[in-house]
C-alpha positions, 0 to 999 in steps of 0.5 A: 529528477533530483536524487532522493538521499537516503540516510535511514531516518527521513523517508516518507510515504510520499517520497517512497511513491516518488521512487517506487511509482515515478522512478525517482533516483536515490543517492546515499548520504555520506554520514550514514555511509560512515555509520554502515562502515562503523557497524561493519568494522565492529562486526569484523572485530567481534568475529575476530575475537570469536564472540558467538553471534547469532546468524554469524557463526551460528545456524538459523532459527531452531538451529541457533545453537549449531556452530559454524566455522569461520571458513564457512561463514560466507557459505552460510549466508549464501545458503540462507538466501538460496533456501529461503527463496521458497516464495510462490504465487503472483509476482510482485508488481514493479512499483511494489518491488521498488518500494520493498528495495528502497525500504531494505536500503533505508534500514541498512543505511541506519548503520546497525546491521553490520553489512559492507558498503558494497551491499547498499551501493549495489541496491542503490544502483539497482534502483537507479538503473531499473534491475527489478528482481522477480519476487513471488508475493506469497510465502512470508509469515511476517516473522522473522520478518518477510523472509522469502520475498526479501530473499528473492530480492537478495538472490539477484544481488548474488547473481542468481534468481531472475530480474526484469530490466527494461521490460525484459526478464533475464537471470539475475547475473545477466540483468546486473551485467546488462546494467553495468553492475556486478554481483556481490559475494555475501560476507558474514551476516549480510544474507541475514541482514538482507532478508530479516525485516518487514519490508514487504508488508511495509512497502505494500502498506505504504503504497495502500495508504497513499492510494486510500488517502487520495481516493478518500478525497476523491470519494468526497467529490463523487459523494457530492455528485450523488448528493446532488443527483439525489437532491440531498440535504445540506443541513445535516452537514452543519458544523453546528451539529457535527461539532457537538460530536467533535471527532476530528474525521467527522469535522473534516468530512463535513467541512469538505462536503460543504466546501464541494457543495458551496454554490449548488442549487441542486443539493437540498431539493428534496422534500424529505424530512430526513435523508437515508443514512448514505446521504445523511451520515457521511461525516459519521461513516467516513470519519474512522477511515480519515483518522485510521489513515492518519494513524496508519501514516504516522505508524508506517513512517516510523517503521520505514525508518526503523531497524528491523533485522536481527541481531542488531549492532550498537556500535556506540556500546560495541555490543550485539543484541538479539532481539525481535524487531523483525516481527511484523505484528505492529504493521499486520494489526495496523493494515487489518484495522485499516481494512475495516473503515475502508470497507465501510467507505466502499459499501456506503459508495455502493449503496448510493449507486443502487439508490441512483439506479432505483427509480423509486428512490432517485425519482429518475428513469429506471437504471438511469436509461433513456428507454427502460425496458428495451434498455437496461442502463446502468443496472449491471455496473451496480451488480459489479459494484455489489460483487467487489463489496462482497469480495472486500467483506471477505478480504477484510477478515484480519490475518493477524488474528492467526498464527501457525508456528514455524522453525520447529516452534522457535518461531511460535507466534508469527504475524501473517502481516504479508497477507494483511498487506496483500488483501489490503492492496486488493481491497484498495483496487477494488474500491477504486472500481467501486467508487468509479461506478458510483461516479459514472452513475452520478455523472449520468444522473446529473446529465439527466437532471441538468440544473446548477451544480456547484462549481466544484461539482461541475468540474469534477463531472467534466473531468469524468466526461472528458474520459467517459462519454455520456449514455447514449444507449446501451453499450459495453460498460467495462471499458467505462468502468476501467476508465473511471478507476484509472481516472481515480487512481491518477488522482484527476478529481483531486 
């Protein structure tokens, strides 16, 4: 696989997924390495001149007015990393850890952080050789950045902490040694530069946006399957009507449904004057998610290619500036906002599942069973969908609407963006399952109906059947549900 060159400016969500999820190797751009060296040289010059620089020869947070001697400057950085390793909770997944590491590497490569080349080289080598720090997922309040998660990453770079390599867990120094690497001794500002930033929430947010985008497209295919199974009308997706309210997302959804259903002899088969909202209003209900994903992708891409630590060095002006680029509010609010239309899509899907299994609404046998009564059919998978939808309703509450001051009120308004990202990831995982359940029920309904589906629906139906066998009486459905979720996660219906 061709190496991805990291320069601090050109990372995209798709490229991040290639590295984080698919293991694409990375290399360092030579011009960007020169910028890294230049900012380090500038920092060392400032230190030699005796200039007071926050986090270099001062304490941190509320302790910013406490001076630190030159001989203790390196110890200051090591102490910062050690004391900030205060995370708890479940360990980040491997793909989340790799995404976080890649984003931290990318921001350091921009040349405004004052680290040595040794730091970016080690991060690059850890990614390429599969040294993945074990990072607890809880502990960040999203300002001054995602401190605790990033500190657990930095501790492994120091030869401390724990890391996974080749499926086994080692102490940091041993993991590095087995990978042919050596720990770094942190110099002035380097501990701060490694942990000050939004890379935890941005990493999880980027992965979530990527997955939502793919799930959204596949959900339209499953919607078309349900539309056919329920003999829903097609004129409600007429562009002549939809374009009278010309939201970009509405027009996109209507066009996609028309494309997927082209050639269907099942759609439009009911005698209702109007369809229920979960069939009729797909363009209107799903448009906000389409548009929000677009907006989030643009904003997260900006964040991935930004300098998010403090203080920042401006080599062109030989200046150092203390500012607030580490604050997670821009990403926290974004990820919270994305939860709302995502929840609407999932609720929308579950209501169609409920309609498919209800004989009074579908015109099919109760719960899509062959022998209702002795068989319960797909009664309980709908319960599972309802349970996950209810969980998502709780998770859609915004984390960024809360703040608890930290560091003796020096950091008196924090973003709570880390949990915005954590709960969004959980919501996405639930969404794959809920929409997968709709796919199972829609496929079963089409099996029962027969008839001429649209070619695109026939293709999707067959892909589901290739993974999940048709109904032949009651059985344990958990495995089917897991397969349906995995099918969507792998993008099989794209």
